[in-house]
C-alpha positions in Angstrom: -161.7 16.1 65.6 -158.6 18.0 64.9 -158.8 20.1 61.7 -156.6 18.9 58.9 -154.9 21.3 56.5 -152.9 20.4 53.4 -150.9 22.8 51.5 -147.6 22.7 49.4 -147.1 19.0 50.1 -147.3 19.5 53.9 -150.0 17.8 56.1 -150.7 19.5 59.4 -152.6 17.8 62.2 -152.4 19.4 65.7 -148.7 19.8 66.6 -147.5 17.2 64.2 -146.3 17.9 60.6 -145.6 15.3 58.0 -143.6 16.4 55.0 -144.0 14.5 51.7 -140.8 13.0 50.3 -141.1 15.2 47.2 -141.1 18.3 49.5 -138.2 17.1 51.6 -136.0 16.0 48.7 -136.9 18.8 46.3 -133.6 20.7 46.9 -131.7 17.6 45.5 -133.0 18.4 42.1 -130.4 21.1 41.9 -127.1 19.9 40.7 -125.0 21.6 43.4 -126.8 20.1 46.4 -127.0 16.7 44.7 -123.2 16.6 44.2 -122.6 17.8 47.7 -124.7 15.0 49.2 -123.1 12.4 47.1 -119.7 13.6 48.2 -120.5 13.8 51.9 -122.3 10.5 52.0 -119.6 8.6 50.2 -121.8 7.3 47.3 -119.6 8.5 44.5 -116.5 7.1 46.1 -117.9 3.6 46.6 -119.3 3.4 43.0 -115.9 4.4 41.7 -114.2 1.8 43.9 -116.6 -1.0 42.6 -116.1 -0.1 38.9 -112.3 0.1 39.2 -112.1 -3.3 40.9 -114.6 -5.3 38.9 -115.2 -3.7 35.5 -112.5 -3.7 32.8 -112.9 -0.7 30.6 -110.4 -0.1 27.8 -109.4 3.2 26.3 -111.8 4.4 23.6 -114.5 1.9 24.5 -118.1 3.1 24.4 -119.7 3.7 27.8 -123.4 4.5 28.1 -124.5 6.0 31.5 -128.2 5.8 32.2 -129.3 8.5 34.6 -125.9 10.0 34.4 -126.7 13.0 36.7 -123.9 15.5 36.5 -121.6 13.2 34.7 -119.4 12.4 37.8 -118.7 8.9 36.5 -116.1 10.5 34.1 -114.0 11.2 37.2 -113.0 7.5 37.5 -113.1 6.5 33.8 -110.2 6.4 31.4 -110.4 8.1 28.0 -113.6 6.5 26.6 -116.4 7.3 24.2 -118.9 8.3 26.7 -122.6 9.0 26.3 -124.8 10.0 29.3 -128.5 10.7 29.5 -130.7 12.0 32.3 -134.2 13.6 32.4 -133.1 16.4 34.7 -132.1 19.5 32.6 -130.1 21.1 35.5 -127.9 18.0 35.9 -127.3 17.9 32.1 -126.3 21.6 32.0 -123.7 21.0 34.7 -122.5 17.8 33.0 -122.0 19.6 29.7 -120.2 22.6 31.4 -117.8 20.3 33.2 -117.2 17.4 30.7 -118.6 18.5 27.4 -115.2 18.5 25.7 -114.8 14.7 26.4 -118.3 13.4 26.4 -121.8 13.6 24.9 -124.9 14.3 27.0 -128.6 14.3 26.3 -131.6 15.4 28.4 -134.1 12.6 28.1 -135.0 9.1 29.2 -134.6 5.6 27.9 -137.7 5.8 25.8 -136.4 8.7 23.7 -135.6 7.7 20.1 -132.4 9.9 20.2 -131.2 8.2 23.3 -131.8 4.8 21.7 -129.8 5.8 18.7 -126.8 7.2 20.5 -126.7 4.3 22.9 -126.1 1.7 20.2 -123.0 -0.5 20.1 -122.1 0.1 23.7 -119.2 -1.9 25.4 -120.3 -0.9 28.9 -123.8 0.2 30.1 -124.0 1.9 33.5 -127.0 2.1 35.8 -125.5 3.4 39.0 -128.0 4.2 41.8 -130.7 5.1 39.3 -133.3 2.4 39.1 -134.7 2.7 42.6 -135.9 6.2 41.7 -138.0 4.8 38.8 -141.3 3.0 38.3 -141.2 -0.7 37.3 -142.1 0.3 33.8 -139.2 2.8 33.6 -136.8 0.2 35.0 -137.9 -2.2 32.3 -137.2 0.4 29.6 -133.6 0.9 30.9 -132.9 -2.8 31.1 -134.3 -3.4 27.7 -132.2 -0.5 26.3 -129.2 -2.1 27.9 -129.7 -5.5 26.4 -130.5 -4.3 23.0 -127.7 -1.6 22.6 -124.8 -3.6 24.1 -122.4 -5.4 21.9 -122.5 -9.2 22.4 -119.3 -9.0 24.5 -120.5 -6.0 26.4 -121.5 -5.8 30.1 -124.3 -4.1 32.1 -123.1 -2.6 35.4 -125.8 -2.3 38.0 -125.4 -0.7 41.4 -128.4 -0.2 43.7 -129.5 -0.2 47.4 -131.3 -3.3 48.4 -133.1 -4.8 51.4 -131.5 -8.1 52.6 -131.5 -10.4 55.6 -128.3 -8.9 56.9 -129.1 -5.2 56.9 -128.4 -3.4 60.1 -131.2 -1.3 61.5 -129.6 2.0 60.8 -129.2 1.2 57.1 -132.7 -0.3 56.8 -134.2 2.9 58.4 -132.3 5.2 56.0 -133.2 3.1 53.0 -136.9 3.3 53.9 -136.5 7.1 54.0 -134.6 7.3 50.7 -135.7 9.7 48.0 -136.2 6.6 45.7 -139.4 4.7 46.4 -138.6 1.5 44.6 -135.8 -0.2 46.6 -136.2 -3.9 46.1 -134.8 -7.0 47.9 -131.5 -8.4 46.7 -133.4 -11.5 45.4 -135.8 -9.3 43.4 -133.1 -7.2 41.8 -131.1 -10.3 40.9 -134.1 -12.0 39.4 -135.1 -8.9 37.4 -131.6 -8.4 35.9 -131.4 -12.1 35.1 -134.4 -11.8 32.8 -132.3 -9.6 30.5 -128.8 -11.1 30.9 -127.8 -14.7 30.7 -124.9 -14.4 33.1 -125.0 -12.2 36.3 -122.2 -11.7 38.7 -123.2 -10.5 42.2 -121.3 -8.4 44.8 -123.0 -7.3 48.0 -121.4 -4.3 49.7 -122.3 -3.3 53.2 -122.4 -1.0 55.1 -122.0 1.7 52.4 -122.3 5.4 52.6 -122.6 7.5 55.7 -126.1 6.0 56.0 -125.0 2.4 56.1 -126.9 1.1 53.1 -126.7 -2.4 51.7 -125.7 -2.2 48.1 -126.2 -4.9 45.5 -123.8 -4.6 42.6 -124.4 -6.8 39.6 -122.5 -7.3 36.3 -124.7 -8.6 33.5 -123.3 -10.3 30.5 -124.6 -12.2 27.5 -127.7 -10.1 26.8 -130.9 -12.0 26.1 -131.9 -10.5 22.7 -135.3 -12.3 22.6 
C-alpha cells in the first residue's frame, strides 16, 4: 500500500497529487487577481452587456449589489444610489478606494442587520455570479433579502452559471472545476427564484467567457412577500 500524506490541503499518493479547490483558488481571494481573471475570461463584459440590454435603471435609483466584489458593476451603471456588500474585506477595501465617492460599501453578508437596513427600498437588486459560491442556506438568505427589501415595482437581477442539456463538453468541464461548488441546473435555478418572485424572465447565454460557460440570467419581479 502506498503511503498517503496530507498537508496544507494537498493529498499525495505515489506520483499523483490532488489539490483541493480551496488551495487552487486561494489566490483569487486577493482583489487584484480576482479582477484580472474576470477581465481575461470576459465575465465582467458579459454581465455588463446583459444588464445594459435587459434592465432599465434610471438615474438616482437605488441599486443593491449582493456579493459586490470590488464594485466593478459601477463601471456600467449610470449615476445611481448604490449599496454593495461582500464578506471579503480585501474586495471591499478596493471597492471603497475606487468608488467610495459615489457608492456605499459594507463588509458583511445578507444576514447582517446593517446590510438589511441599508438594502431597504431598493429599485434593483443584483446577484451577479455570486450564488453558486454559497450554501443553499446562504442562497436563501440573499433571495429573502431581495424580496423583502425591493420596492413593489423593483426587480431582482440574477446571473449564474448553470448546467443544461445544451452545454458543450468544454463548458461543462470548466463548470465542474469552478471555484463555486453549488452550480445548479437551469430548471433548479429557475424554480428556486420563482419561489421568491411571481414573475421571472429567463435568458440563456452560451457559450460565455473564455471557458464557454452556460449562463442563466433571470429577472425577477413581483416579490412574494409571504
